[in-house]
N, C-alpha and C positions, 0 to 999 in steps of 0.2 A: 697562595696555594689553597688556603682555606682548610677548615677542619673536615676531614673525611672519615667516614665510619666503615669504609670498605676494607677488604683484606688483601687487596692487590699490592699495597705498599709494604706489607709485612713480609718478613723473610720466611723461607721454608723451614721445616723442622731440622733439616740438615745444615742450615745456616746460609744457604745460597739465596740470592736475590731473585725475585720474580720479575718478569718483563711485563710491562703494562700492555695489554692486548686490546684494550678499549678505553674510551674516555670515561670520565667520572659521570655518575648518574645523580640526578636530583634527589632520589630517595636515599642516597648514601651520605647526604650532607650532615654535618654536625654544627651545633651553635654553641657559642661561648656561654659559660654559666652566668646566671643573673647576679649572683653575689649581692642579694638584697640587703641594703644598709638600713640601720635604725636612724631615721631622720623625720623631722616634722614636715618636710617638703615632700609630700606624697607624690610618687611618680610611678605610673603603671603604663606599660606599652602593650599595644595590640599586635599580635604576630599571627600572620596567616600561615597555616601549616598544611600538611598533606591531606588531601581530600576536601580542601576548602574549609576545614575546621579552624577554630581560633584558640590561641593560647594567650594568656595575659601575663606578661613578664613584669613583675614588680621590681623596681630598682630601688625605691625608697619607701618605707612604711613606718608608721609609729602607732597604729591601732589594730585591733583585731577582736573577734568574738571568742570569748573564753567560757568554757563550761565548768561548772562546779558540780561534779558527778554525783556526790552523795546527797546534794540538795536538789538535783534535777533542775538547775537554773543556769541560764546562759546570759551573759551581759557583754556589751561592747565596752572595751576598756583600753587605756593607753599602755603601750609597752615602754617600760622605763629603762631596762638594762638587759644585756645579755650576760649571763653569769657562768654558763657551763656548756660545753659541747663535747660529747664523748669521742667524736672522731678527730677533732682538730682544735688545739688551743688558739691557733692563729685566727680562727673564726670568732673567738671570744674577744680577742684583742681588737679586732677590726669591727666589732659590733655587727656581725653578719647574721641575718635572719634566715635560717634554713630549717627543714623538717627535723624534728627531734631535738632542737636546741632548747636549752633551759633558759627561761627569761623571767624577769620580775615585772609584774603588771600592777597597775594601780588598783588598790583594794576598795576604793570609794564606791563604785557601783554595787559591788557585792555587799558591802557594809550597809548601804542604804536599803537594799532589798531585804537583808536580814532583819533590820530594824522594823521594816514595814510588815514582814511576814511573821516574826516571832515577838516583836516588841522588845528586843534586846539590842542595846547599842554596843557592838563589839569594839574592842580596842580602847574603851574609855578608861583612863587612869583613875585609880581610887584617890579621892581628895582627902586631905588632912582636915582636922577640925578647924584649924585657923583659916584655911582656904574656904571652908564651907561657910563659916560665919562672915567672911569678907564678901562673899558673893551671894548673900541671901536674896537680894532683890532679883538678880538674874535667874537664880534657881526657882524663885517663886513664879516667874513668868513661864519657865519651861514646865513646871508642875501644872500650871493652869492649862497649858496647851495639851499636856498628856491627859488631863482630866476631861477633855472634851470628847474622848472616845465613848461611843455608846456601849450599853450593856451587851449588845449582840457582838460587837467587835471584841470586847473584853473576854467574853465566853469563848470566842473562837481562838483568841491568842492563848488562853489558858489551856484549851484542848491541845493546841499545837505544842505547848511546852512539855506535855507529858511524854511525847516521843522525840523530843529534841536531843540530839547528840552532836557534840562538837569536839573535834580532835584538838588537844591542847597545843599542838604544833601550829595548827591553822590559827588558833586564837592569838598566839604570840606574833604571828605574821600580821594579823589585823592591827595590832598595837603599833607596828612599824609602818603601816600603810602600804606595804608591798606584799604581794603573793607570788610564790614560786609557781611557774606554769611551764608547760611543755607545748611547743608548736607541733601540731599534727597535720597541718596542711602544707602544701609546697608553694611557697611564695613566687618562685620563678616559673611555675606552671599555671597556677590559678589566680595569681595576683593578690592573694590574701594570706595573712599570718594569723590563722585561727588555731585554737588549741584547747587545752584543759588544765585546770588547777591541779597541782601536785598534792596528793593526799597520802598520809600514813606511810606505808612501806614503799610507795613510789619514790619517796624522797631519799631512800638509802643510798642511791648512786650519787646523789648530789651533796647530801649532808652526811657528816661523820656521825659515828655513834656518840650518844650523849655522855657527858661526864656524869658519873653517879652523884657527885656533889652538886652539880648544876643541872638538874634534870630538866629536859625539855629545851635546852639551848644548844643546838648544833651550830656548825659554821660552814659556810659555803666554800667550796674548793677555791673559788676565785680569790678569797681573802686569806688563804693559808700559804705558808712558805715553809721550806725545809731547813732544818738545822741538823748538823751531824757533828759528832765528836768521837775521839778514840779513847777508850778507857784503858786502865792499867793492864787489863788482860788482852790487849790488842784486839778489841772487838769494836766494830763500827756500829754506832747507834744512829738511826735516822728518826727524828722526832718532828711531828707536825706542830707548827706554832700557829696560833690563831689570835688575832687582836681581841676577839670576843671572850675567849675562855682560857687563854694561855696554853701551856703545855698540857695536852690532854691524852696523848696516845703515843706509845713507842711502836713504830710501824714495823721495823725489821731489824734484826741483829745479824751481822755478817762477821764471821771469824776470819781474820786476816792471816795469811800465810807469810811467815817471815823467812 
């Protein structure tokens, strides 16, 4: 029968059926959704549509161009995981790439650009004294490479440092090597999964409010689960549990009627 977008097969407002008085038309057709999957085997199909125009139906993707808005830089990077979708949790479970889905992308291209632009290596862990003495030779080589920069480059980096601002949440993500991003393109229509890196308040829908004792460490909804218990006062407590920060918020209290 096929997918049809006409209204002839719909019932009337009174509940009665309509009688088909003409055949289906080409302009009333509908196509099944692409349901683009996260896979390294990139597959994009060419579809001829009305007017002789072309759509690109992405069936499998694993890369995209992502924009870091506050730094005005865009880099092509790998999509590592789908972590949240406001419309449907099933799309998270099946790793489906759709518009407005929240994904984790590889931070390496942005980290490399930041090092070149500001001279700051993001995500580098602070070394202890023992580790520093152990790797003196290796560090000597890196210092020698850094010393090769000309005075002009050093002055330029110093000038950029004056206006440099970095959200602590973003810095924490760089240490893990993964950045939260949102897909802004339509993979089933244009064949690409492009988007932008999540910054500051944009993350509130995906990350919970921070624990005051552990500032700057939110947790993604994908890694949380619910626990509930009934207290002596016959009240139902729902608590979010997170493997990163433990019990951190009582969401709702409902009084039970006996």
